[in-house]
C-alpha positions in Angstrom: -172.4 113.0 -40.8 -172.7 110.6 -43.7 -174.7 107.4 -44.0 -172.3 104.6 -45.1 -173.3 101.1 -46.3 -170.8 98.3 -45.4 -171.1 95.1 -47.5 -168.9 92.3 -46.1 -169.6 88.7 -45.3 -167.1 88.7 -42.4 -168.8 90.0 -39.2 -165.4 90.9 -37.7 -164.6 93.2 -40.6 -168.0 94.8 -40.4 -167.5 95.4 -36.7 -164.2 97.2 -37.2 -165.7 99.4 -39.9 -168.7 100.3 -37.8 -166.7 101.1 -34.7 -164.1 103.3 -36.6 -166.7 105.2 -38.6 -169.2 105.6 -35.8 -166.4 107.3 -33.7 -165.7 109.5 -36.7 -169.4 110.7 -36.5 -170.9 108.7 -39.3 -173.9 106.3 -39.4 -173.1 102.8 -40.6 -175.5 100.2 -42.1 -174.0 96.7 -42.3 -175.1 93.9 -44.6 -173.5 90.6 -45.6 -174.4 90.2 -49.3 -175.0 92.2 -52.5 -178.8 91.4 -52.6 -179.1 92.8 -49.1 -177.1 95.9 -50.1 -179.5 96.5 -53.1 -182.5 96.3 -50.8 -181.0 99.0 -48.6 -180.1 101.2 -51.5 -183.7 100.9 -52.8 -185.2 102.4 -49.6 -182.5 104.5 -47.9 -180.3 107.4 -48.9 -176.7 106.2 -48.9 -173.7 108.5 -49.2 -170.9 105.9 -49.5 -170.5 102.1 -49.9 -167.6 100.1 -48.5 -167.7 96.6 -50.1 -165.6 93.5 -49.9 -164.0 92.4 -53.2 -164.8 88.7 -52.8 -168.0 87.4 -51.2 -170.1 84.3 -51.6 -172.5 84.7 -54.5 -172.2 88.2 -56.1 -168.9 89.9 -55.7 -168.0 93.5 -55.1 -167.1 94.0 -58.8 -170.6 92.8 -59.7 -172.1 95.2 -57.3 -170.2 98.0 -59.0 -171.5 96.9 -62.4 -175.1 96.8 -61.1 -174.8 100.3 -59.7 -173.4 101.7 -62.9 -176.1 99.9 -65.0 -178.9 101.3 -62.8 -177.4 104.8 -62.8 -176.8 104.8 -59.0 -174.1 107.4 -58.5 -172.8 106.3 -55.0 -169.1 106.1 -54.5 -167.6 102.7 -53.6 -164.5 101.9 -51.6 -163.3 98.3 -52.3 -161.9 96.0 -49.5 -159.9 92.9 -50.1 -157.7 90.5 -48.2 -155.6 89.8 -51.3 -153.4 92.8 -52.0 -152.5 92.7 -55.7 -152.1 95.2 -58.5 -154.6 93.3 -60.6 -157.4 93.7 -57.9 -156.7 97.4 -57.5 -156.7 98.0 -61.3 -159.9 96.0 -61.7 -161.7 97.9 -58.9 -160.7 101.3 -60.2 -161.7 100.4 -63.7 -165.0 99.2 -62.5 -165.7 102.6 -60.9 -164.4 102.3 -57.3 -163.0 105.5 -55.8 -160.5 103.8 -53.6 -159.0 100.4 -52.7 -158.1 99.2 -49.1 -156.4 95.9 -48.1 -157.2 93.9 -45.0 -156.5 93.8 -42.1 -158.1 97.2 -41.8 -156.4 100.0 -39.9 -158.9 102.6 -38.5 -156.7 105.6 -39.4 -156.4 104.4 -43.0 -160.1 103.7 -43.2 -161.1 107.1 -41.9 -158.7 108.8 -44.3 -160.1 106.9 -47.3 -163.7 107.6 -46.2 -162.9 111.3 -45.7 -161.4 111.6 -49.2 -164.3 109.7 -50.8 -166.9 112.0 -49.1 -165.0 115.1 -50.1 -165.1 113.7 -53.7 -168.9 113.3 -53.4 -169.2 116.9 -52.1 -167.1 118.2 -55.0 -169.3 116.3 -57.5 -172.4 117.7 -56.0 -171.1 121.2 -56.1 -169.9 120.7 -59.7 -173.4 119.5 -60.7 -175.0 122.5 -58.9 -172.6 124.9 -60.7 -173.3 123.1 -64.0 -177.1 123.6 -63.5 -176.6 127.2 -62.7 -174.5 127.7 -65.8 -177.1 126.0 -68.0 -179.9 128.1 -66.4 -177.8 131.2 -67.0 -177.1 130.2 -70.6 -180.8 129.5 -71.0 -181.6 133.0 -69.8 -179.1 134.4 -72.3 -180.3 132.3 -75.1 -181.4 134.2 -78.2 -185.1 133.6 -78.6 -186.7 134.0 -82.0 -187.7 132.1 -85.2 -188.1 134.9 -87.6 -186.1 135.1 -90.8 -184.0 138.1 -89.6 -183.0 136.2 -86.4 -182.3 133.0 -88.2 -180.1 134.9 -90.6 -178.2 136.6 -87.8 -177.7 133.2 -86.0 -176.2 131.8 -89.2 -173.8 134.8 -89.3 -172.9 134.2 -85.6 -172.1 130.5 -86.3 -169.8 131.4 -89.2 -168.1 134.4 -87.5 -167.6 132.9 -84.0 -164.7 130.5 -84.8 -162.7 133.3 -86.4 -160.8 136.2 -84.8 -162.5 138.8 -86.9 -163.8 141.9 -85.1 -167.6 142.2 -85.0 -169.7 145.4 -85.0 -173.2 145.0 -83.6 -175.5 147.9 -84.4 -179.1 148.3 -83.4 -181.6 150.2 -81.2 -181.4 150.0 -77.5 -183.0 146.9 -76.1 -182.7 144.7 -79.2 -180.3 142.3 -77.5 -176.9 143.2 -78.8 -175.2 141.9 -75.7 -176.8 138.5 -76.2 -175.4 138.3 -79.7 -172.0 139.3 -78.4 -172.1 136.5 -75.8 -173.3 134.0 -78.4 -170.3 134.9 -80.5 -168.0 134.3 -77.5 -169.6 131.0 -76.4 -169.5 129.5 -79.9 -165.9 130.3 -80.4 -162.8 128.5 -79.2 -162.4 131.2 -76.6 -165.5 130.1 -74.7 -163.5 128.9 -71.7 -161.5 132.2 -71.5 -162.8 135.6 -70.1 -165.6 137.5 -71.5 -165.1 141.1 -70.4 -167.6 143.8 -70.9 -166.9 147.6 -70.8 -169.6 150.2 -71.2 -168.0 153.2 -72.8 -171.0 155.4 -72.1 -171.2 154.6 -68.4 -167.6 155.4 -67.4 -166.4 158.9 -66.5 -164.4 160.4 -69.4 -161.3 160.7 -67.3 -161.3 157.0 -66.4 -162.0 155.3 -69.7 -158.4 155.1 -70.7 -157.4 153.5 -67.4 -160.4 151.1 -67.7 -159.3 150.0 -71.1 -155.5 149.8 -70.7 -154.9 149.8 -66.9 -152.5 152.1 -65.1 -149.2 151.9 -63.3 -148.7 152.9 -59.7 -148.3 156.6 -59.3 -149.7 157.3 -62.8 -152.2 159.8 -61.3 -153.5 160.9 -57.9 -155.0 157.9 -56.1 -153.1 155.3 -58.2 -151.6 153.4 -55.3 -151.0 150.2 -57.2 -150.8 148.7 -60.7 -154.2 147.9 -62.1 -154.9 145.8 -65.1 -157.3 147.2 -67.7 -160.1 145.4 -69.7 -157.7 144.4 -72.5 -155.4 142.5 -70.0 -158.3 140.9 -68.2 -159.7 139.7 -71.5 -156.4 138.2 -72.7 -157.2 135.0 -74.6 -160.9 135.8 -74.5 -163.4 138.4 -75.8 -163.7 142.0 -75.0 -167.1 143.6 -75.5 -166.9 147.4 -76.0 -170.5 148.5 -75.4 -171.6 151.8 -76.9 -168.4 152.3 -78.7 -169.7 155.5 -80.3 -169.3 157.3 -76.9 -165.5 156.9 -76.9 -163.5 160.1 -77.3 -161.7 160.7 -80.6 -158.2 160.6 -78.9 -159.0 157.3 -77.3 -160.3 156.0 -80.6 -156.8 156.5 -82.1 -155.3 154.5 -79.2 -157.9 151.8 -79.6 -157.1 151.6 -83.3 -153.4 151.0 -82.5 -154.2 148.2 -80.1 -156.4 146.5 -82.8 -153.6 146.8 -85.3 -150.5 146.1 -83.2 -152.1 143.9 -80.5 -150.2 145.8 -77.9 -150.5 148.9 -75.7 -149.0 150.7 -72.8 -150.7 151.2 -69.4 -151.4 154.7 -68.3 -148.2 156.0 -66.8 -146.2 153.1 -68.2 -143.5 152.8 -70.8 -143.3 149.0 -71.5 -145.6 147.6 -74.2 -148.1 144.9 -73.1 -149.1 142.3 -75.7 -152.5 140.8 -75.7 -154.6 138.3 -77.7 -158.2 139.7 -77.5 -161.2 139.3 -79.8 -163.1 142.5 -80.0 -166.9 142.8 -80.3 -168.3 146.3 -80.3 -171.9 147.5 -80.0 -173.6 150.8 -80.7 -177.2 152.1 -80.9 -176.2 154.7 -83.5 -175.4 154.7 -87.2 -171.6 154.7 -87.1 -171.5 155.5 -90.8 -173.4 158.7 -90.2 -171.2 159.4 -87.2 -168.1 159.1 -89.4 -169.7 161.4 -92.0 -170.2 164.0 -89.3 -166.6 163.7 -88.0 -167.7 162.2 -84.7 -166.1 158.8 -85.2 -162.8 157.9 -86.9 -163.3 156.4 -90.3 -160.3 154.1 -90.0 -161.5 152.7 -86.7 -165.0 152.2 -88.1 -163.6 150.1 -90.9 -161.4 148.2 -88.5 -164.4 147.4 -86.2 -166.8 146.5 -89.0 -165.0 143.5 -90.4 -168.2 141.6 -89.7 -171.1 144.1 -89.3 -174.3 142.9 -87.9 -177.5 144.9 -87.7 -179.9 143.7 -85.0 -183.5 144.4 -86.1 -185.9 146.1 -83.8 -188.8 144.1 -82.4 -191.4 145.8 -84.5 -189.7 144.3 -87.6 -190.1 140.7 -86.3 -193.5 140.5 -84.6 -193.6 136.8 -85.1 -190.9 136.5 -82.4 -193.1 138.3 -79.8 -195.1 135.2 -78.7 -192.0 133.2 -78.0 -190.4 136.0 -76.1 -193.5 136.8 -74.1 -193.9 133.2 -73.0 -190.3 133.0 -72.0 -190.5 136.2 -69.9 -193.8 135.1 -68.4 -192.5 131.8 -67.2 -189.3 133.4 -65.8 -191.2 136.2 -64.0 -193.7 133.8 -62.5 -191.0 131.6 -61.2 -189.2 134.6 -59.6 -192.2 135.7 -57.6 -193.7 132.2 -57.0 -196.8 132.7 -59.1 -198.5 130.2 -61.3 -198.8 131.2 -65.0 -199.7 128.7 -67.6 -199.9 130.8 -70.7 -201.0 133.9 -72.5 -204.4 134.3 -74.1 -204.5 134.5 -78.0 -206.0 138.0 -78.0 -203.3 139.1 -75.6 -200.6 137.9 -77.9 -202.3 139.7 -80.8 -202.4 142.8 -78.7 -198.7 142.5 -78.0 -197.8 141.9 -81.7 -199.6 145.2 -82.6 -197.5 147.4 -80.2 -194.6 149.4 -81.7 -192.2 148.5 -78.8 -189.8 151.5 -79.0 -187.9 149.9 -76.2 -187.7 146.6 -78.1 -187.2 143.3 -76.3 -186.3 145.1 -73.0 -189.7 146.9 -73.0 -191.6 143.8 -73.9 -189.9 142.0 -71.0 -190.9 144.7 -68.5 -194.5 144.7 -69.9 -194.8 140.9 -69.4 -193.3 141.1 -65.9 -195.9 143.8 -64.9 -198.7 141.7 -66.4 -197.6 138.7 -64.3 -197.5 140.8 -61.2 -201.0 142.2 -61.8 -202.5 138.9 -63.1 -205.4 137.4 -61.1 -205.7 134.2 -63.1 -203.1 131.7 -64.5 -203.6 132.7 -68.1 -202.5 136.3 -68.9 -205.4 138.2 -70.5 -205.3 141.2 -72.8 -206.9 143.4 -70.2 -204.1 142.5 -67.8 -201.5 143.9 -70.2 -203.6 147.0 -70.7 -204.1 147.6 -67.0 -200.5 146.9 -66.2 -199.4 149.7 -68.5 -201.0 152.2 -66.1 -200.4 150.3 -62.8 -204.1 149.2 -62.6 -205.4 145.9 -61.4 -208.2 144.4 -63.6 -211.1 142.7 -61.8 -213.1 139.8 -63.2 -213.3 140.7 -66.8 -213.8 144.5 -66.4 -211.4 146.5 -68.4 -209.4 149.0 -66.3 -210.1 152.7 -66.6 -207.6 154.3 -69.0 -206.6 157.9 -69.4 -209.2 160.0 -71.2 -206.9 161.2 -74.0 -206.3 157.7 -75.4 -207.1 154.0 -74.9 -204.4 151.3 -75.1 -205.8 150.0 -78.3 -205.4 153.3 -80.1 -202.3 154.5 -78.3 -199.9 152.7 -80.8 -201.6 154.2 -83.8 -201.4 157.7 -82.2 -197.7 157.2 -81.5 -197.1 156.1 -85.0 -199.1 158.8 -86.6 -197.4 161.4 -84.3 -200.4 163.7 -84.8 -200.3 167.0 -83.0 -202.6 167.5 -80.0 -205.9 169.1 -80.8 -206.7 172.6 -79.4 -207.8 172.4 -75.8 -205.9 169.2 -75.0 -203.8 171.0 -72.5 -201.3 173.7 -73.5 -199.2 174.5 -70.4 -197.4 177.7 -69.9 -194.5 177.8 -67.3 -192.8 181.2 -66.5 -189.3 181.4 -67.8 -186.8 183.5 -65.7 -185.6 186.6 -67.6 -188.1 186.1 -70.5 -191.2 188.0 -71.4 -193.1 184.9 -72.4 -193.5 181.5 -70.7 -192.2 178.2 -72.0 -195.3 176.6 -73.6 -195.8 172.8 -73.7 -198.4 171.3 -76.1 -199.1 168.3 -73.9 -198.8 166.8 -70.5 -196.1 164.3 -71.7 -193.1 164.5 -69.4 -190.7 163.3 -72.1 -191.8 166.1 -74.4 -191.4 168.7 -71.6 -188.0 167.4 -70.8 -186.9 167.5 -74.4 -188.1 171.1 -74.8 -186.4 172.2 -71.6 -183.1 170.7 -72.7 -183.4 172.4 -76.1 -184.1 175.8 -74.4 -181.2 175.3 -72.0 -178.8 174.4 -74.9 -179.9 177.4 -76.9 -179.5 179.7 -73.9 -176.0 178.3 -73.3 -175.1 178.7 -77.0 -174.6 174.9 -77.2 -172.3 174.6 -74.2 -173.3 171.4 -72.4 -171.6 172.4 -69.1 -173.5 175.7 -68.9 -176.7 174.0 -70.1 -176.4 171.3 -67.4 -176.0 174.1 -64.8 -179.2 175.8 -66.0 -181.1 172.5 -65.8 -179.7 171.6 -62.4 -178.2 168.3 -63.6 -174.7 166.9 -64.2 -173.0 167.0 -67.6 -173.0 163.2 -67.7 -176.8 163.1 -67.0 -177.3 165.6 -69.8 -175.2 163.6 -72.2 -177.1 160.4 -71.4 -180.4 162.2 -72.0 -179.2 163.5 -75.3 -178.0 160.1 -76.4 -181.3 158.4 -75.4 -183.2 160.8 -77.6 -180.7 160.7 -80.5 -180.1 164.5 -80.2 -176.7 166.1 -79.8 -175.6 169.7 -79.7 -173.0 170.7 -82.3 -170.9 172.7 -79.9 -167.9 171.2 -78.1 -168.1 170.5 -74.4 -166.5 173.0 -72.1 
């Protein structure tokens, strides 16, 4: 049901309008002049206005002008007893959504009202979608005012309008995807698809199909033709995330696509031409990967037309306050909590941390602090306690593990000093060995790394056998090796 305002100095016309629209389920408010209409608009919520073209005093066109001047976005249907092209054109130019001549026919009136209300609904949905897009872009906005970030943003602005391939290198969590999206959104492809493909997350047997698609019957289970990432990104941008994880044979096919702008689907024989802008990311040094024979040199040069190195957070500590405030506001809004800022000593504390997980780790630290906070301003002790899942209470610092305090933990991590005698050497029996596996600390990551090294040594570098010994899948083992920057030198079975 809509609330409709009828402005007409003829009572008979107002009666027809009210009767027809009331039967259609709407509520009608009738007035006889423009000043009365303005009074109704000032106090009531109106969805649609039906106004006479000519009235004593102010006319319907003058009402339209007043609404536009005051920023009142209410659609208007114009009525007139003088059917003429000039009146219709004048009404539409003034902002009316429709034009109806007298005498009124109920069916014609109902149709015009229905179409006008549908237009209102579409406008509201469009505004809601626009707000969501702006909020999403705000979340994806690159935050930072340090010189490295300003320099990168200048590079993005110059590279985005071109078709050049961009290679984004940097540690995990530095925001490589944000820069890739910034390149897309600042290019003339912004209204075309932005497709992302994580080369490390896909099973090795499906990467080729994910990239190029496949034909029906190409393999078991291929019951229909499927478009790959290149076809779906046609006219837009394709982000190849963690490109260093791609197999060498697929690297050759990718190189051909980049050079020829065409490919064949898996199981297909006809070439498919595409217009795609490539942005690739990696958390490794691709130059070193090329030197070790793990990445094709020609593909590396093809991808790094515009190379960009995203600096780790520890190299731009001046950006930490901006990022922390952004994450705090967002986290507080998500959980309905009031946060008005971060204490200066807490910001100093955050700037002193090494952040091996970079921006992603900082975001999680701030989110934890917001959850554990007991006052609107986030204090340093809140961040300290949140690291261990402890809740600070009224200015009392939380109890921290005996081997280190949060204030000294970063220095210990940076110094990487070995544990002193007696800090906890742990021996775990090893099947088939005379001596147990000995761990020098209680750190789970250290224990996991040592177990993986032992398993690879026992399996002579064979990942499949090592994964069986560890009781995990080969894919899980590969991800763990990638996350620590370690790789065995033996080929996979």
